[in-house]
Residue, then its C-alpha position, 0 to 999 in steps of 0.5 A: m500500500i502506498d503511504t502518504k509520503t510517497i504520494i507527496a513525493v510523486l506530486a512534487l516531482a510532477g510539479a517540478l517536471l511541469a514547471g521546468p520548461v517554463t523556467a527555461a523559457e523565461e531564462e531564454a527570454g532574458g530572465h524576465g518572465a511573464a508577469h502573473i495574470e490576475k483572474q478578473s471578475w466576469t459576468f459570464a464566469g461560472i456555470f450560471g454566468t451571462y453576458d452583460e449587454h451594456q458591457l458588450q455595447r461598450g466593448f464593441q465601441v472600443f473595438r470599432e473605434v480603436c481595435a478595428q483600425c488594425h485588426s480584422a474580425r472575419l467570422m463576425a457578421f453585422r447581423n450577429l450584433a442583433e442576435p439574442g445574448g449579444p450586444g442587443f442592437s436592433e435590426e434597424q441599428v445593424k442595418a444602419l451600421a452596415a451601410e456605413y461600410q463599403i464592401p468589395d463586390e465585383s458583381v456591382e458597378g464600381g466594385t464596392r457597395p454599402g454593407i448589409p447585415a449579412d456581410r462579414w465585418p470588413a478588414p482594415f486591409a485588402s490582403e495580408q501582403e498589404a498588412r505586412e507593408i503597413y504594419g510590418t506583420v499581419p495583426p491577428d484576427f479578433s474572431v476567436l482570439a479570446k479562446a485562442r489565448g489563455v492563462t497557465d496555472a502552476f501545478p497543482f492549481w490548474a486541477f481546480n479549474y475542472f471543478t470551478g469551470y474556469q474558462e475565462g483565461g482568454p479575457d484575463y490574458i487580453h485584459a492584462l496585456l492591455l494594461g501590461y505596457h511600460d514606458e521604458p523596459p527594465e534595466g538590461v533589457e534591449l528591445p528590437p526596433a519598433a517594439f514596445y515592452n509589455e510585461v505580459f506578452p511572451g518575450n516582453a517585446i510586442l510590435m503593437s503600440p499601446p492602443l488604449f489610454d484614459g479618455a481614449v473613447d467617449y462612451e455613448e449614452g445608452e451603453g451604461g456609459a454615463s456612470v462608467p469610468e472612461t479609464l484604461d482598465q475599464y476599456a480593457r475589461d469591456v473590449s475583453a468581454f466583447m472579444m469573449w462574446m465574439a469568440e463564443p456568442h452562444l455561451v449562455s445557451r451552451k451553459e443552459t443546455g449543460f445544466r439541463v444535462l447535469l440535472f437529467l443525469v442526477v435525476f436519472a442516477g436517483l431513479m437507477w438507485a431506486v430501481k436497484n434497491r427495489l430489485w435487490k430488496g430482500i436478496e443477500h448479496 
């Protein structure tokens, strides 16, 4: 029989093995490892979490006025903004918004036409080659970026995520990244040309300049903007939440379905237990 000391030793060894590659990577990056990312409080967290409609509206405004100048969102259509569980725009608002953009269309005279709700969000560049010429690289698409990024927990704390249902690592990372810029790199750190120091970004050298700052966006009325501070932290929270919705617009319905399934399994297990007791009643086993 394995004793407690043996189990603790095995767990400690496993933790050391898992932590080893991370430490080596930090040393290769010049000894400056990525900063600890704090887990934020999100309305969509947990098994009963839902999106905050006003926050999504504010996040969309930040995305449209700031992020969309460089980043695409090719999987999001204008009509998605009016779907249940999202920012809550009306169909008329979506039609008016889409019409503000010119969409390439070779079938019409002139090659472009006003957008319609069925159109995808237009990219700020015509091709990847054009993006490289303008930005020096291709800015990542925002469509599913909140699901493609995450937070790495040290062993054994990541195991608790299976019980808490933690899946907000992407928004936590994006929020921390937007707040992670430094005016000057730490002493002894040299950055490549045109790069900026960010304590969260892997390697700490990021080509994107700080996109947000206090007062960068004037929130419109009707989006909870009257009582919401126009600060860097608030902008980062709102756009991170919007990016989470963009990556998983049906998150609420998925959670509702999962809860129904769990409830069914609990009831079904109870019925099977009752049937078992009834069939084996009075029989020695």
